[in-house]
C-alpha positions in Angstrom: 8.8 -27.3 56.6 5.7 -28.6 54.9 4.5 -24.6 54.6 8.1 -23.6 53.3 7.8 -26.5 50.7 4.4 -25.7 49.6 5.5 -22.1 49.4 8.8 -22.3 47.4 6.9 -24.4 45.0 4.2 -21.9 44.4 7.0 -19.1 43.5 8.6 -21.5 41.1 5.4 -22.3 39.4 4.5 -18.7 39.5 7.5 -17.6 38.1 7.5 -20.4 35.3 4.0 -19.5 34.5 5.0 -15.5 34.6 7.7 -16.6 32.1 5.8 -18.7 30.0 3.4 -16.0 29.0 5.8 -13.5 28.0 6.3 -12.6 24.3 9.3 -14.5 23.2 8.9 -14.8 19.4 7.6 -12.5 16.8 6.7 -14.4 13.7 6.6 -12.2 10.4 5.0 -13.7 7.4 5.4 -12.1 4.3 8.4 -10.3 5.1 11.1 -9.4 2.5 14.6 -10.6 2.6 15.7 -7.2 1.1 13.7 -5.1 3.3 13.8 -6.2 6.7 10.5 -5.6 9.1 11.3 -3.2 12.1 9.8 -3.4 15.5 10.1 -7.3 16.0 11.8 -7.1 19.4 9.1 -4.1 20.6 7.0 -6.4 22.4 9.6 -9.0 23.4 9.1 -9.9 27.3 5.8 -8.2 27.9 2.7 -10.4 29.1 0.9 -11.7 26.3 -2.4 -11.0 27.4 -1.9 -7.4 28.6 -1.0 -6.9 24.3 -3.6 -5.3 22.7 -3.7 -6.1 18.9 -4.9 -2.8 17.6 -2.1 -0.7 19.4 0.8 -3.2 18.0 -0.9 -2.6 14.4 -1.1 1.0 14.7 3.0 1.0 16.2 4.0 -1.3 13.4 1.9 0.8 10.5 4.3 4.0 11.9 7.5 1.9 11.8 7.2 0.2 8.5 5.1 2.6 6.1 6.4 0.2 3.2 4.3 -2.9 4.4 0.6 -3.2 4.5 -0.5 -5.3 8.0 -2.9 -8.1 7.0 -3.4 -9.7 10.5 -2.0 -9.7 13.9 -2.6 -12.9 16.0 -1.6 -13.7 19.5 -0.6 -17.3 19.7 -0.6 -18.5 23.1 1.3 -18.7 25.5 4.3 -16.8 24.1 4.0 -15.7 20.4 2.8 -12.7 18.1 2.0 -13.6 14.7 1.9 -11.0 12.1 1.1 -11.4 8.7 2.2 -8.6 6.0 2.5 -7.8 2.5 5.1 -5.5 0.8 4.0 -2.3 -0.8 5.8 -0.9 -3.8 6.2 2.9 -4.3 3.7 3.6 -7.3 3.0 7.5 -7.6 3.5 10.9 -5.9 0.5 12.5 -5.6 0.6 16.5 -5.5 -1.2 18.2 -2.1 -0.9 21.3 -0.5 2.7 22.4 0.3 4.2 18.6 -0.7 3.3 15.2 -1.7 2.3 11.7 -0.6 4.1 9.0 -2.1 1.6 6.5 -2.9 1.3 2.6 -2.9 -0.5 0.6 -6.1 -2.9 0.1 -3.7 -3.5 3.6 -2.5 -1.6 3.6 0.8 0.5 6.7 1.9 3.9 5.6 2.3 5.5 9.1 2.8 5.2 12.6 3.0 7.6 14.3 1.5 8.0 18.3 0.5 10.1 17.5 -2.8 9.7 14.9 -5.1 12.6 12.1 -4.5 12.8 9.2 -7.1 12.2 11.0 -10.7 11.4 7.5 -12.4 8.0 7.8 -10.5 5.3 9.5 -11.8 3.4 12.5 -10.2 -0.5 12.5 -10.2 -2.0 16.2 -10.1 -5.0 16.3 -8.6 -8.2 18.6 -9.1 -9.1 18.7 -5.4 -6.8 20.4 -2.8 -5.7 18.0 -0.7 -3.8 19.5 2.6 -0.7 18.1 3.6 -1.7 17.2 7.1 -5.1 15.7 6.2 -3.0 12.2 6.3 -0.5 10.3 8.1 1.9 7.6 6.7 -0.1 4.4 6.6 -3.2 5.9 5.6 -5.2 5.0 2.9 -6.1 7.7 0.4 -9.7 7.0 -0.5 -10.0 9.0 -3.3 -11.7 6.8 -5.8 -10.4 9.2 -8.8 -6.7 8.5 -7.4 -7.1 5.0 -6.8 -8.7 4.3 -10.3 -5.3 6.3 -11.5 -2.9 4.1 -9.9 -4.9 0.9 -11.0 -4.7 2.0 -14.6 -1.2 3.1 -14.1 -0.5 -0.5 -12.9 -2.1 -1.9 -16.3 0.0 0.6 -18.5 3.1 -0.2 -16.9 2.3 -4.1 -17.2 2.3 -3.5 -21.3 5.8 -2.4 -20.6 5.0 1.8 -21.1 6.4 4.3 -19.0 3.8 6.6 -17.5 5.5 10.1 -17.3 2.6 11.8 -15.8 -1.3 11.5 -14.6 -3.4 14.5 -14.6 -7.1 14.0 -12.7 -9.5 16.4 -13.8 -12.5 15.1 -12.4 -14.2 11.7 -12.0 -14.6 11.7 -16.0 -11.2 12.4 -16.8 -8.2 10.7 -15.5 -5.4 11.3 -18.1 -2.3 9.0 -18.4 0.9 10.3 -20.2 3.5 8.4 -21.9 6.2 8.7 -24.4 3.9 6.5 -26.8 0.9 8.5 -26.2 -2.2 9.4 -24.2 -4.6 7.2 -22.3 -7.6 8.6 -21.0 -9.8 6.8 -18.5 -13.0 7.3 -15.7 -13.9 6.7 -12.8 -17.6 6.7 -14.0 -16.9 3.6 -16.2 -16.3 -0.1 -14.9 -12.6 -0.8 -14.4 -12.4 -4.2 -15.7 -14.4 -3.1 -19.1 -11.6 -0.4 -19.5 -8.6 -3.0 -19.1 -10.4 -5.5 -21.6 -10.6 -2.4 -24.1 -7.5 -1.1 -23.3 -5.8 -4.6 -23.6 -7.9 -5.3 -26.9 -6.9 -2.0 -28.5 -3.3 -2.1 -27.8 -2.9 -5.5 -29.2 -4.8 -4.4 -32.2 -2.8 -1.3 -32.8 0.3 -3.4 -32.1 -0.8 -6.1 -34.9 -1.3 -3.3 -37.7 1.6 -1.2 -36.7 -0.2 2.0 -36.1 0.9 4.8 -33.7 -1.5 6.7 -31.8 -1.7 10.0 -30.3 -4.4 9.3 -27.7 -6.2 6.3 -26.9 -9.7 7.3 -25.2 -11.5 4.5 -23.1 -14.0 6.7 -21.3 -16.8 6.1 -23.4 -18.9 3.1 -24.8 -16.2 2.1 -27.6 -12.7 2.8 -27.3 -11.4 6.1 -29.6 -8.3 6.4 -31.2 -7.0 9.6 -32.3 -3.9 9.5 -34.7 
């Protein structure tokens, strides 16, 4: 009788421990209500100690290309917490046989054969990037492209619409708007170019001067009227 009681208690205890250490909840910090995070139930019911956070990250990156996975934490006994940040489509990058849709951070959100959203500018890049060399969720890694995305955001914050971007090399990043052309360089400090851009635009606006090109690649801005 004592053996049966101990055996029964052991079975109950083992069951409760097993149940307690299975994933029951997935907390997603930073999720947008308008853009649901996919795959929350993918690991529900699995033993939390068997879950590899690197594999979880890879799954979520593929399932949610419009989110950056900031961190994944196992919170014992039964919760996984995922911190994310929303990635906003910024520009298309022309590559071999198609385009990459990039976020402002330079993350590949989609790989497409044709441009879909006409309001998003297209980047023409001097390097030949094969279509299959990157996957969704990868960082593009080219400094010229990442700088162009940074300057794109800078111009858009000034309430100007960028129609297209032409990267001819490290020293020539051309961003074209209806109001004029802006030339930047990857060889020059970003923050210095930002400061010169904002000051030049402010002075031109105060003086009511329209310009054809604002060139920020050199020590001092060059304005062509």
